[in-house]
PDB file of N, CA, C and O in Angstrom:
ATOM      1  N   MET A   1     118.372 101.635  87.791  1.00  0.00           N
ATOM      2  CA  MET A   1     118.379 102.304  89.079  1.00  0.00           C
ATOM      3  C   MET A   1     118.591 103.806  88.910  1.00  0.00           C
ATOM      4  O   MET A   1     117.949 104.603  89.593  1.00  0.00           O
ATOM      5  N   ILE A   2     119.478 104.191  88.014  1.00  0.00           N
ATOM      6  CA  ILE A   2     119.743 105.609  87.791  1.00  0.00           C
ATOM      7  C   ILE A   2     118.507 106.294  87.216  1.00  0.00           C
ATOM      8  O   ILE A   2     118.155 107.401  87.623  1.00  0.00           O
ATOM      9  N   VAL A   3     117.853 105.628  86.267  1.00  0.00           N
ATOM     10  CA  VAL A   3     116.654 106.200  85.650  1.00  0.00           C
ATOM     11  C   VAL A   3     115.551 106.350  86.689  1.00  0.00           C
ATOM     12  O   VAL A   3     114.865 107.371  86.733  1.00  0.00           O
ATOM     13  N   LYS A   4     115.384 105.326  87.527  1.00  0.00           N
ATOM     14  CA  LYS A   4     114.353 105.382  88.566  1.00  0.00           C
ATOM     15  C   LYS A   4     114.587 106.574  89.491  1.00  0.00           C
ATOM     16  O   LYS A   4     113.657 107.321  89.795  1.00  0.00           O
ATOM     17  N   ARG A   5     115.820 106.749  89.933  1.00  0.00           N
ATOM     18  CA  ARG A   5     116.127 107.865  90.827  1.00  0.00           C
ATOM     19  C   ARG A   5     115.922 109.202  90.129  1.00  0.00           C
ATOM     20  O   ARG A   5     115.470 110.165  90.750  1.00  0.00           O
ATOM     21  N   ALA A   6     116.251 109.269  88.841  1.00  0.00           N
ATOM     22  CA  ALA A   6     116.062 110.511  88.092  1.00  0.00           C
ATOM     23  C   ALA A   6     114.581 110.849  87.962  1.00  0.00           C
ATOM     24  O   ALA A   6     114.200 112.018  88.029  1.00  0.00           O
ATOM     25  N   LEU A   7     113.748 109.832  87.778  1.00  0.00           N
ATOM     26  CA  LEU A   7     112.312 110.065  87.652  1.00  0.00           C
ATOM     27  C   LEU A   7     111.669 110.433  88.991  1.00  0.00           C
ATOM     28  O   LEU A   7     110.671 111.153  89.025  1.00  0.00           O
ATOM     29  N   GLU A   8     112.238 109.942  90.084  1.00  0.00           N
ATOM     30  CA  GLU A   8     111.707 110.255  91.410  1.00  0.00           C
ATOM     31  C   GLU A   8     112.104 111.650  91.878  1.00  0.00           C
ATOM     32  O   GLU A   8     111.428 112.227  92.730  1.00  0.00           O
ATOM     33  N   ALA A   9     113.176 112.196  91.344  1.00  0.00           N
ATOM     34  CA  ALA A   9     113.723 113.459  91.834  1.00  0.00           C
ATOM     35  C   ALA A   9     112.724 114.615  91.834  1.00  0.00           C
ATOM     36  O   ALA A   9     112.623 115.307  92.847  1.00  0.00           O
ATOM     37  N   PRO A  10     111.979 114.861  90.751  1.00  0.00           N
ATOM     38  CA  PRO A  10     111.035 115.992  90.787  1.00  0.00           C
ATOM     39  C   PRO A  10     109.959 115.835  91.860  1.00  0.00           C
ATOM     40  O   PRO A  10     109.598 116.808  92.522  1.00  0.00           O
ATOM     41  N   ILE A  11     109.449 114.627  92.033  1.00  0.00           N
ATOM     42  CA  ILE A  11     108.417 114.405  93.041  1.00  0.00           C
ATOM     43  C   ILE A  11     108.991 114.595  94.435  1.00  0.00           C
ATOM     44  O   ILE A  11     108.357 115.207  95.294  1.00  0.00           O
ATOM     45  N   ARG A  12     110.187 114.072  94.661  1.00  0.00           N
ATOM     46  CA  ARG A  12     110.812 114.245  95.979  1.00  0.00           C
ATOM     47  C   ARG A  12     111.041 115.732  96.284  1.00  0.00           C
ATOM     48  O   ARG A  12     110.869 116.167  97.423  1.00  0.00           O
ATOM     49  N   GLN A  13     111.426 116.502  95.274  1.00  0.00           N
ATOM     50  CA  GLN A  13     111.648 117.930  95.484  1.00  0.00           C
ATOM     51  C   GLN A  13     110.348 118.634  95.853  1.00  0.00           C
ATOM     52  O   GLN A  13     110.336 119.490  96.739  1.00  0.00           O
ATOM     53  N   ILE A  14     109.262 118.285  95.187  1.00  0.00           N
ATOM     54  CA  ILE A  14     107.959 118.879  95.510  1.00  0.00           C
ATOM     55  C   ILE A  14     107.566 118.534  96.941  1.00  0.00           C
ATOM     56  O   ILE A  14     107.096 119.392  97.688  1.00  0.00           O
ATOM     57  N   VAL A  15     107.761 117.279  97.317  1.00  0.00           N
ATOM     58  CA  VAL A  15     107.420 116.839  98.672  1.00  0.00           C
ATOM     59  C   VAL A  15     108.244 117.600  99.702  1.00  0.00           C
ATOM     60  O   VAL A  15     107.713 118.033 100.725  1.00  0.00           O
ATOM     61  N   GLU A  16     109.527 117.765  99.442  1.00  0.00           N
ATOM     62  CA  GLU A  16     110.375 118.504 100.379  1.00  0.00           C
ATOM     63  C   GLU A  16     109.967 119.972 100.449  1.00  0.00           C
ATOM     64  O   GLU A  16     109.993 120.575 101.522  1.00  0.00           O
ATOM     65  N   THR A  17     109.593 120.542  99.317  1.00  0.00           N
ATOM     66  CA  THR A  17     109.214 121.952  99.268  1.00  0.00           C
ATOM     67  C   THR A  17     107.971 122.225 100.104  1.00  0.00           C
ATOM     68  O   THR A  17     107.909 123.231 100.810  1.00  0.00           O
ATOM     69  N   VAL A  18     106.993 121.349 100.031  1.00  0.00           N
ATOM     70  CA  VAL A  18     105.757 121.564 100.791  1.00  0.00           C
ATOM     71  C   VAL A  18     105.807 120.915 102.168  1.00  0.00           C
ATOM     72  O   VAL A  18     104.811 120.898 102.891  1.00  0.00           O
ATOM     73  N   LYS A  19     106.979 120.378 102.529  1.00  0.00           N
ATOM     74  CA  LYS A  19     107.224 119.822 103.866  1.00  0.00           C
ATOM     75  C   LYS A  19     106.349 118.620 104.204  1.00  0.00           C
ATOM     76  O   LYS A  19     105.920 118.464 105.347  1.00  0.00           O
ATOM     77  N   LEU A  20     106.084 117.777 103.222  1.00  0.00           N
ATOM     78  CA  LEU A  20     105.376 116.532 103.494  1.00  0.00           C
ATOM     79  C   LEU A  20     106.377 115.493 103.971  1.00  0.00           C
ATOM     80  O   LEU A  20     107.580 115.628 103.745  1.00  0.00           O
ATOM     81  N   SER A  21     105.884 114.471 104.621  1.00  0.00           N
ATOM     82  CA  SER A  21     106.750 113.401 105.108  1.00  0.00           C
ATOM     83  C   SER A  21     107.358 112.652 103.934  1.00  0.00           C
ATOM     84  O   SER A  21     106.672 112.357 102.955  1.00  0.00           O
ATOM     85  N   THR A  22     108.656 112.342 104.034  1.00  0.00           N
ATOM     86  CA  THR A  22     109.319 111.563 102.993  1.00  0.00           C
ATOM     87  C   THR A  22     109.595 110.140 103.480  1.00  0.00           C
ATOM     88  O   THR A  22     110.510 109.477 102.990  1.00  0.00           O
ATOM     89  N   ALA A  23     108.804 109.675 104.442  1.00  0.00           N
ATOM     90  CA  ALA A  23     108.965 108.310 104.949  1.00  0.00           C
ATOM     91  C   ALA A  23     108.764 107.318 103.805  1.00  0.00           C
ATOM     92  O   ALA A  23     107.972 107.572 102.898  1.00  0.00           O
ATOM     93  N   PRO A  24     109.470 106.199 103.841  1.00  0.00           N
ATOM     94  CA  PRO A  24     109.365 105.221 102.753  1.00  0.00           C
ATOM     95  C   PRO A  24     107.959 104.672 102.534  1.00  0.00           C
ATOM     96  O   PRO A  24     107.635 104.230 101.432  1.00  0.00           O
ATOM     97  N   THR A  25     107.123 104.694 103.565  1.00  0.00           N
ATOM     98  CA  THR A  25     105.769 104.154 103.400  1.00  0.00           C
ATOM     99  C   THR A  25     104.765 105.213 102.964  1.00  0.00           C
ATOM    100  O   THR A  25     103.606 104.888 102.704  1.00  0.00           O
ATOM    101  N   ARG A  26     105.184 106.467 102.878  1.00  0.00           N
ATOM    102  CA  ARG A  26     104.282 107.530 102.426  1.00  0.00           C
ATOM    103  C   ARG A  26     104.328 107.601 100.908  1.00  0.00           C
ATOM    104  O   ARG A  26     105.382 107.430 100.297  1.00  0.00           O
ATOM    105  N   GLY A  27     103.181 107.852 100.315  1.00  0.00           N
ATOM    106  CA  GLY A  27     103.125 107.967  98.867  1.00  0.00           C
ATOM    107  C   GLY A  27     101.843 108.633  98.420  1.00  0.00           C
ATOM    108  O   GLY A  27     100.954 108.914  99.224  1.00  0.00           O
ATOM    109  N   TYR A  28     101.765 108.880  97.131  1.00  0.00           N
ATOM    110  CA  TYR A  28     100.606 109.569  96.565  1.00  0.00           C
ATOM    111  C   TYR A  28      99.554 108.550  96.163  1.00  0.00           C
ATOM    112  O   TYR A  28      99.833 107.630  95.394  1.00  0.00           O
ATOM    113  N   ASP A  29      98.351 108.715  96.680  1.00  0.00           N
ATOM    114  CA  ASP A  29      97.220 107.853  96.329  1.00  0.00           C
ATOM    115  C   ASP A  29      96.422 108.574  95.249  1.00  0.00           C
ATOM    116  O   ASP A  29      95.723 109.547  95.535  1.00  0.00           O
ATOM    117  N   ALA A  30      96.525 108.101  94.017  1.00  0.00           N
ATOM    118  CA  ALA A  30      95.853 108.756  92.894  1.00  0.00           C
ATOM    119  C   ALA A  30      94.333 108.668  93.014  1.00  0.00           C
ATOM    120  O   ALA A  30      93.628 109.527  92.486  1.00  0.00           O
ATOM    121  N   ALA A  31      93.822 107.657  93.691  1.00  0.00           N
ATOM    122  CA  ALA A  31      92.372 107.508  93.837  1.00  0.00           C
ATOM    123  C   ALA A  31      91.780 108.624  94.697  1.00  0.00           C
ATOM    124  O   ALA A  31      90.695 109.130  94.410  1.00  0.00           O
ATOM    125  N   THR A  32      92.504 109.005  95.753  1.00  0.00           N
ATOM    126  CA  THR A  32      92.008 110.062  96.641  1.00  0.00           C
ATOM    127  C   THR A  32      92.695 111.397  96.390  1.00  0.00           C
ATOM    128  O   THR A  32      92.311 112.420  96.958  1.00  0.00           O
ATOM    129  N   MET A  33      93.716 111.380  95.533  1.00  0.00           N
ATOM    130  CA  MET A  33      94.517 112.572  95.218  1.00  0.00           C
ATOM    131  C   MET A  33      95.099 113.190  96.485  1.00  0.00           C
ATOM    132  O   MET A  33      94.996 114.396  96.712  1.00  0.00           O
ATOM    133  N   ASP A  34      95.717 112.330  97.310  1.00  0.00           N
ATOM    134  CA  ASP A  34      96.273 112.776  98.578  1.00  0.00           C
ATOM    135  C   ASP A  34      97.498 111.934  98.908  1.00  0.00           C
ATOM    136  O   ASP A  34      97.635 110.813  98.418  1.00  0.00           O
ATOM    137  N   TYR A  35      98.395 112.477  99.744  1.00  0.00           N
ATOM    138  CA  TYR A  35      99.527 111.711 100.237  1.00  0.00           C
ATOM    139  C   TYR A  35      99.073 110.944 101.469  1.00  0.00           C
ATOM    140  O   TYR A  35      98.492 111.520 102.388  1.00  0.00           O
ATOM    141  N   VAL A  36      99.338 109.647 101.485  1.00  0.00           N
ATOM    142  CA  VAL A  36      98.875 108.792 102.577  1.00  0.00           C
ATOM    143  C   VAL A  36      99.986 107.843 102.999  1.00  0.00           C
ATOM    144  O   VAL A  36     100.983 107.676 102.296  1.00  0.00           O
ATOM    145  N   ASP A  37      99.795 107.223 104.159  1.00  0.00           N
ATOM    146  CA  ASP A  37     100.656 106.116 104.559  1.00  0.00           C
ATOM    147  C   ASP A  37     100.142 104.908 103.783  1.00  0.00           C
ATOM    148  O   ASP A  37      99.041 104.423 104.041  1.00  0.00           O
ATOM    149  N   MET A  38     100.928 104.428 102.845  1.00  0.00           N
ATOM    150  CA  MET A  38     100.466 103.405 101.915  1.00  0.00           C
ATOM    151  C   MET A  38     100.226 102.057 102.585  1.00  0.00           C
ATOM    152  O   MET A  38      99.433 101.258 102.088  1.00  0.00           O
ATOM    153  N   LEU A  39     100.894 101.791 103.700  1.00  0.00           N
ATOM    154  CA  LEU A  39     100.634 100.558 104.446  1.00  0.00           C
ATOM    155  C   LEU A  39      99.260 100.613 105.101  1.00  0.00           C
ATOM    156  O   LEU A  39      98.475  99.670 104.998  1.00  0.00           O
ATOM    157  N   GLN A  40      98.976 101.728 105.777  1.00  0.00           N
ATOM    158  CA  GLN A  40      97.686 101.867 106.451  1.00  0.00           C
ATOM    159  C   GLN A  40      96.531 101.919 105.459  1.00  0.00           C
ATOM    160  O   GLN A  40      95.434 101.447 105.758  1.00  0.00           O
ATOM    161  N   ALA A  41      96.770 102.489 104.279  1.00  0.00           N
ATOM    162  CA  ALA A  41      95.717 102.595 103.267  1.00  0.00           C
ATOM    163  C   ALA A  41      95.508 101.277 102.522  1.00  0.00           C
ATOM    164  O   ALA A  41      94.554 101.142 101.756  1.00  0.00           O
ATOM    165  N   GLY A  42      96.395 100.307 102.742  1.00  0.00           N
ATOM    166  CA  GLY A  42      96.256  99.012 102.089  1.00  0.00           C
ATOM    167  C   GLY A  42      96.723  99.002 100.645  1.00  0.00           C
ATOM    168  O   GLY A  42      96.387  98.089  99.892  1.00  0.00           O
ATOM    169  N   ILE A  43      97.494 100.008 100.250  1.00  0.00           N
ATOM    170  CA  ILE A  43      97.973 100.095  98.873  1.00  0.00           C
ATOM    171  C   ILE A  43      99.137  99.144  98.653  1.00  0.00           C
ATOM    172  O   ILE A  43      99.231  98.506  97.604  1.00  0.00           O
ATOM    173  N   ILE A  44     100.024  99.045  99.637  1.00  0.00           N
ATOM    174  CA  ILE A  44     101.145  98.114  99.521  1.00  0.00           C
ATOM    175  C   ILE A  44     101.062  97.078 100.629  1.00  0.00           C
ATOM    176  O   ILE A  44     100.575  97.352 101.725  1.00  0.00           O
ATOM    177  N   ASP A  45     101.538  95.901 100.325  1.00  0.00           N
ATOM    178  CA  ASP A  45     101.532  94.791 101.271  1.00  0.00           C
ATOM    179  C   ASP A  45     102.935  94.204 101.314  1.00  0.00           C
ATOM    180  O   ASP A  45     103.304  93.449 100.415  1.00  0.00           O
ATOM    181  N   PRO A  46     103.735  94.530 102.339  1.00  0.00           N
ATOM    182  CA  PRO A  46     105.111  94.036 102.376  1.00  0.00           C
ATOM    183  C   PRO A  46     105.193  92.515 102.441  1.00  0.00           C
ATOM    184  O   PRO A  46     106.170  91.936 101.965  1.00  0.00           O
ATOM    185  N   TRP A  47     104.196  91.858 103.015  1.00  0.00           N
ATOM    186  CA  TRP A  47     104.230  90.398 103.088  1.00  0.00           C
ATOM    187  C   TRP A  47     104.065  89.784 101.706  1.00  0.00           C
ATOM    188  O   TRP A  47     104.678  88.760 101.406  1.00  0.00           O
ATOM    189  N   LEU A  48     103.250  90.395 100.869  1.00  0.00           N
ATOM    190  CA  LEU A  48     103.076  89.899  99.511  1.00  0.00           C
ATOM    191  C   LEU A  48     104.390  90.007  98.747  1.00  0.00           C
ATOM    192  O   LEU A  48     104.760  89.089  98.016  1.00  0.00           O
ATOM    193  N   GLN A  49     105.086  91.110  98.909  1.00  0.00           N
ATOM    194  CA  GLN A  49     106.357  91.296  98.224  1.00  0.00           C
ATOM    195  C   GLN A  49     107.401  90.302  98.718  1.00  0.00           C
ATOM    196  O   GLN A  49     108.235  89.844  97.937  1.00  0.00           O
ATOM    197  N   ALA A  50     107.366  89.968  99.989  1.00  0.00           N
ATOM    198  CA  ALA A  50     108.335  89.023 100.547  1.00  0.00           C
ATOM    199  C   ALA A  50     108.085  87.606 100.036  1.00  0.00           C
ATOM    200  O   ALA A  50     109.021  86.814  99.928  1.00  0.00           O
ATOM    201  N   ARG A  51     106.839  87.281  99.724  1.00  0.00           N
ATOM    202  CA  ARG A  51     106.504  85.932  99.274  1.00  0.00           C
ATOM    203  C   ARG A  51     106.732  85.723  97.784  1.00  0.00           C
ATOM    204  O   ARG A  51     106.957  84.596  97.342  1.00  0.00           O
ATOM    205  N   LEU A  52     106.675  86.797  97.007  1.00  0.00           N
ATOM    206  CA  LEU A  52     106.803  86.667  95.561  1.00  0.00           C
ATOM    207  C   LEU A  52     108.259  86.804  95.138  1.00  0.00           C
ATOM    208  O   LEU A  52     108.978  87.644  95.678  1.00  0.00           O
ATOM    209  N   PRO A  53     108.705  85.996  94.185  1.00  0.00           N
ATOM    210  CA  PRO A  53     110.075  86.158  93.691  1.00  0.00           C
ATOM    211  C   PRO A  53     110.193  87.449  92.888  1.00  0.00           C
ATOM    212  O   PRO A  53     109.229  87.898  92.268  1.00  0.00           O
ATOM    213  N   SER A  54     111.365  88.026  92.907  1.00  0.00           N
ATOM    214  CA  SER A  54     111.570  89.251  92.146  1.00  0.00           C
ATOM    215  C   SER A  54     111.682  88.921  90.659  1.00  0.00           C
ATOM    216  O   SER A  54     112.025  87.794  90.303  1.00  0.00           O
ATOM    217  N   PRO A  55     111.397  89.894  89.782  1.00  0.00           N
ATOM    218  CA  PRO A  55     111.506  89.640  88.342  1.00  0.00           C
ATOM    219  C   PRO A  55     112.918  89.197  87.977  1.00  0.00           C
ATOM    220  O   PRO A  55     113.900  89.735  88.490  1.00  0.00           O
ATOM    221  N   GLY A  56     113.009  88.238  87.110  1.00  0.00           N
ATOM    222  CA  GLY A  56     114.307  87.730  86.688  1.00  0.00           C
ATOM    223  C   GLY A  56     114.868  86.654  87.598  1.00  0.00           C
ATOM    224  O   GLY A  56     115.961  86.143  87.356  1.00  0.00           O
ATOM    225  N   TRP A  57     114.129  86.305  88.646  1.00  0.00           N
ATOM    226  CA  TRP A  57     114.597  85.297  89.590  1.00  0.00           C
ATOM    227  C   TRP A  57     114.443  83.912  88.990  1.00  0.00           C
ATOM    228  O   TRP A  57     113.423  83.608  88.373  1.00  0.00           O
ATOM    229  N   SER A  58     115.436  83.089  89.164  1.00  0.00           N
ATOM    230  CA  SER A  58     115.324  81.694  88.727  1.00  0.00           C
ATOM    231  C   SER A  58     116.061  80.813  89.727  1.00  0.00           C
ATOM    232  O   SER A  58     117.111  81.195  90.244  1.00  0.00           O
ATOM    233  N   PRO A  59     115.507  79.630  89.998  1.00  0.00           N
ATOM    234  CA  PRO A  59     116.142  78.749  90.990  1.00  0.00           C
ATOM    235  C   PRO A  59     117.425  78.137  90.482  1.00  0.00           C
ATOM    236  O   PRO A  59     118.072  77.375  91.200  1.00  0.00           O
TER     237      PRO A  59
END
């Protein structure tokens, strides 16, 4: 978790500097080289994540 946050920090700073939205669903689409709403663009699917077990999960 600490490493993840450390790796996100430079990108978050750039986003804040250029005043882009920091909403949780906004992200960088490498295919279009633009910041988009990832839900509307179909990049992430919250229902798929809810149905799949997380890594390391065991019954």
